[in-house]
LOVEXZA-345364 format. One line per field, with one value per residue (C-alpha): x negated, y, z; residue in three letters; residue number from 1. Coordinates in steps of 0.05 Angstrom, whole numbers. Example, Ala and Ser with C-alpha at 12.3 -4.5 7.8 and 13.67 -1.06 7.14 Angstrom:
! LOVEXZA-345364
X = -246_-273 $
Y = -90_-21 $
Z = 156_143 $
rest = ALA_SER $
nr = 1_2 $
***
This chain:
! LOVEXZA-345364
X = -116_-100_-69_-29_-66_-10_-26_-98_-125_-192_-242_-310_-362_-437_-464_-523_-473_-451_-518_-568_-626_-605_-632_-629_-568_-545_-481_-423_-349_-301_-226_-194_-124_-88_-24_31_98_159_168_236_263_247_205_145_184_201_154_120_129_81_33_36_25_-40_-68_-139_-153_-172_-105_-61_-13_-39_-18_11_-36_-80_-142_-180_-153_-88_-27_38_96_160_227_241_304_342_321_270_214_260_293_255_211_224_186_130_124_123_63_22_-50_-74_-100_-34_11_50_7_19_24_-38_-78_-119_-119_-71_-33_43_79_141_204_278_253_222_147_111_41_-8_-54_5_24_-45_-46_21_-3_-67_-26_23_-33_-90_-50_25_22_-52_-64_-122_-170_-141_-70_-9_29_103_128_203_233_293_289_259_205_155_102_92_97_40_-2_8_-8_-73_-93_-76_-120_-175_-170_-177_-105_-100_-35_15_88_131_208_258_331_378_435_475_477_502_556_577_584_625_671_682_660_712_728_707_636_615_580_542_466_423_386_319_324_320_268_223_228_213_153_126_126_93_34_32_42_47_112_117_189_207_274_325_340_408_406_463_522_509_567_615_685_673_723_688_719_685_621_616_616_554_495_442_386_385_383_385_318_284_297_273_202_201_224_172_119_98_86_57_108_127_183_163_206_203_242_299_343_409_379_352_420_452_403_402_469_458_400_401_372_300_296_328_279_220_244_255_186_155_190_172_101_99_135_87_28_6_-10_-66_-138_-137_-66_-91_-135_-77_-31_-83_-89_-13_-10_-61_-20_43_7_-22_47_78_24_37_111_100_55_110_156_221_286_319_306 $
Y = -172_-246_-278_-340_-398_-406_-338_-357_-386_-421_-390_-423_-370_-375_-318_-313_-280_-230_-201_-156_-204_-275_-329_-291_-330_-402_-423_-416_-410_-356_-346_-286_-261_-251_-210_-248_-219_-255_-321_-331_-401_-429_-369_-412_-475_-537_-541_-477_-441_-486_-483_-407_-402_-442_-404_-382_-308_-313_-347_-303_-253_-182_-143_-73_-17_35_-7_-24_-85_-87_-78_-56_-95_-61_-93_-152_-145_-208_-229_-175_-226_-276_-338_-361_-302_-271_-328_-326_-250_-255_-301_-261_-248_-176_-182_-207_-159_-104_-39_12_86_130_174_119_90_32_44_51_97_69_109_104_128_83_80_139_126_149_189_230_246_270_314_343_356_388_434_454_470_495_537_544_561_580_556_590_563_574_582_548_508_491_436_428_368_321_255_203_249_228_205_275_310_266_278_353_352_316_364_423_398_383_456_481_489_504_465_430_429_381_386_342_357_298_310_252_287_349_306_278_348_370_310_309_372_422_474_533_505_498_565_556_555_546_610_574_559_633_648_594_623_694_668_636_706_735_688_695_620_584_549_491_470_408_404_379_394_359_308_311_268_262_308_276_272_329_387_441_495_465_452_525_547_506_536_493_479_551_606_682_694_661_720_768_741_732_804_831_787_758_687_655_605_557_512_446_391_318_264_228_173_213_270_222_188_257_278_210_177_130_96_52_79_54_74_141_156_136_182_241_229_230_295_330_307_343_405_411_400_339_305_355_337_393_416_474_501_492_533_588_593_596_650_693_684_708_769_786_783_824_878_883_891_943_984_986_1022_986_1014_945_877 $
Z = 761_774_715_716_685_635_608_591_527_526_478_470_454_448_491_443_397_448_472_437_445_423_468_533_557_549_516_564_562_582_589_555_564_498_505_471_449_476_437_406_400_332_311_295_274_316_375_352_418_453_395_393_468_461_403_402_399_325_310_352_317_318_380_377_397_369_356_292_256_297_255_288_260_238_257_210_170_151_82_74_60_25_53_114_108_176_211_160_167_243_242_191_203_204_133_109_146_110_106_162_157_155_110_78_6_-3_60_51_101_135_119_102_33_-18_-13_-45_-71_-16_-60_-87_-14_0_-62_-44_27_2_-43_12_62_19_-32_-18_55_54_124_160_213_283_257_286_232_236_191_181_146_142_180_133_109_160_110_80_147_175_112_119_193_179_124_168_223_173_152_224_248_322_330_285_307_267_274_239_225_223_175_204_272_236_203_269_297_237_244_318_354_379_326_369_379_306_302_366_359_423_435_438_363_348_401_374_304_329_368_306_277_340_333_256_245_178_160_112_97_58_21_18_91_84_27_-25_-7_68_85_36_67_116_116_76_120_180_143_124_196_215_179_213_200_175_228_219_254_196_151_206_206_130_115_165_132_200_173_111_88_33_12_-20_-51_-29_-65_-28_-54_-46_-85_-139_-147_-156_-211_-246_-233_-292_-255_-193_-128_-136_-210_-197_-141_-185_-240_-194_-161_-231_-248_-184_-193_-259_-235_-175_-222_-181_-247_-260_-243_-191_-172_-130_-187_-236_-191_-182_-257_-262_-210_-247_-311_-277_-247_-314_-347_-291_-299_-374_-362_-309_-357_-408_-359_-380_-352_-359_-388 $
rest = UNK_UNK_UNK_UNK_UNK_UNK_UNK_UNK_UNK_UNK_UNK_UNK_UNK_UNK_UNK_UNK_UNK_UNK_UNK_UNK_UNK_UNK_UNK_UNK_UNK_UNK_UNK_UNK_UNK_UNK_UNK_UNK_UNK_UNK_UNK_UNK_UNK_UNK_UNK_UNK_UNK_UNK_UNK_UNK_UNK_UNK_UNK_UNK_UNK_UNK_UNK_UNK_UNK_UNK_UNK_UNK_UNK_UNK_UNK_UNK_UNK_UNK_UNK_UNK_UNK_UNK_UNK_UNK_UNK_UNK_UNK_UNK_UNK_UNK_UNK_UNK_UNK_UNK_UNK_UNK_UNK_UNK_UNK_UNK_UNK_UNK_UNK_UNK_UNK_UNK_UNK_UNK_UNK_UNK_UNK_UNK_UNK_UNK_UNK_UNK_UNK_UNK_UNK_UNK_UNK_UNK_UNK_UNK_UNK_UNK_UNK_UNK_UNK_UNK_UNK_UNK_UNK_UNK_UNK_UNK_UNK_UNK_UNK_UNK_UNK_UNK_UNK_UNK_UNK_UNK_UNK_UNK_UNK_UNK_UNK_UNK_UNK_UNK_UNK_UNK_UNK_UNK_UNK_UNK_UNK_UNK_UNK_UNK_UNK_UNK_UNK_UNK_UNK_UNK_UNK_UNK_UNK_UNK_UNK_UNK_UNK_UNK_UNK_UNK_UNK_UNK_UNK_UNK_UNK_UNK_UNK_UNK_UNK_UNK_UNK_UNK_UNK_UNK_UNK_UNK_UNK_UNK_UNK_UNK_UNK_UNK_UNK_UNK_UNK_UNK_UNK_UNK_UNK_UNK_UNK_UNK_UNK_UNK_UNK_UNK_UNK_UNK_UNK_UNK_UNK_UNK_UNK_UNK_UNK_UNK_UNK_UNK_UNK_UNK_UNK_UNK_UNK_UNK_UNK_UNK_UNK_UNK_UNK_UNK_UNK_UNK_UNK_UNK_UNK_UNK_UNK_UNK_UNK_UNK_UNK_UNK_UNK_UNK_UNK_UNK_UNK_UNK_UNK_UNK_UNK_UNK_UNK_UNK_UNK_UNK_UNK_UNK_UNK_UNK_UNK_UNK_UNK_UNK_UNK_UNK_UNK_UNK_UNK_UNK_UNK_UNK_UNK_UNK_UNK_UNK_UNK_UNK_UNK_UNK_UNK_UNK_UNK_UNK_UNK_UNK_UNK_UNK_UNK_UNK_UNK_UNK_UNK_UNK_UNK_UNK_UNK_UNK_UNK_UNK_UNK_UNK_UNK_UNK_UNK_UNK_UNK_UNK_UNK_UNK_UNK_UNK_UNK_UNK_UNK_UNK_UNK_UNK_UNK_UNK_UNK_UNK_UNK_UNK_UNK_UNK_UNK $
nr = 1_2_3_4_5_6_7_8_9_10_11_12_13_14_15_16_17_18_19_20_21_22_23_24_25_26_27_28_29_30_31_32_33_34_35_36_37_38_39_40_41_42_43_44_45_46_47_48_49_50_51_52_53_54_55_56_57_58_59_60_61_62_63_64_65_66_67_68_69_70_71_72_73_74_75_76_77_78_79_80_81_82_83_84_85_86_87_88_89_90_91_92_93_94_95_96_97_98_99_100_101_102_103_104_105_106_107_108_109_110_111_112_113_114_115_116_117_118_119_120_121_122_123_124_125_126_127_128_129_130_131_132_133_134_135_136_137_138_139_140_141_142_143_144_145_146_147_148_149_150_151_152_153_154_155_156_157_158_159_160_161_162_163_164_165_166_167_168_169_170_171_172_173_174_175_176_177_178_179_180_181_182_183_184_185_186_187_188_189_190_191_192_193_194_195_196_197_198_199_200_201_202_203_204_205_206_207_208_209_210_211_212_213_214_215_216_217_218_219_220_221_222_223_224_225_226_227_228_229_230_231_232_233_234_235_236_237_238_239_240_241_242_243_244_245_246_247_248_249_250_251_252_253_254_255_256_257_258_259_260_261_262_263_264_265_266_267_268_269_270_271_272_273_274_275_276_277_278_279_280_281_282_283_284_285_286_287_288_289_290_291_292_293_294_295_296_297_298_299_300_301_302_303_304_305_306_307_308_309_310_311_312_313_314_315_316_317_318_319_320_321 $
***
């Protein structure tokens, strides 16, 4: 492809550094095309557009793509990085850029939620896959969650594939779309559910899939102001076919909690959003035994305790308790 000369940057490179056997080739020069995002007036300061256009490859901002060392940049929000911070953030090097999502220590997943410590996400994902849903090699795994829970869904998907899952199907329910329906849709359509919703659920039963559901599916407060009579007619995301496959024991399934800010503010109204979410996260960490050295082992021990107690009660033959 012919590139316009204005799209090139000159990069002097010693070819000795590029070949396996140094000394085979002389020092030369080459031109490399560095993809540049559209430059906005004033983004790099007065006269900065020309300077940015002539950057060397080592100085250029990281470019979006799935490549090592390249950091995709989220949209910059006014004031997010402080006064004047938008321009500074836009010109960050890869080592300075905000961490991007992935199952790696120290990487913070992007979300409408406040960041959750990555290791805790992995431990919750391990618990969901290894113990709660008991995902088996070759099994199809369905993950259901509210929009904004992408970090835990991705962590679960990775753990499921590590465990040998055949396919992971993640579906998100957007409660704000539900709210729009309840506020504006014709009254006689509120109970309508597309038939493929039910067929999908039944097929999950046919293939003996695993289902991992994260709650809340509709965070508290989202439907505030909606007529409760209309809200009661739209049962989504719940569908009746769910009980069919559960009652027939066609799937192994689990429901797991994941902290959201609306939920946290309901539980801890005396705290602001960030503090409330931190407190709820701490409480759920304890309830789910994620603060144990080995959460899966802790739950297995708890399961054995419950079974032992149940057996003792059965042996006594109580008529009522």
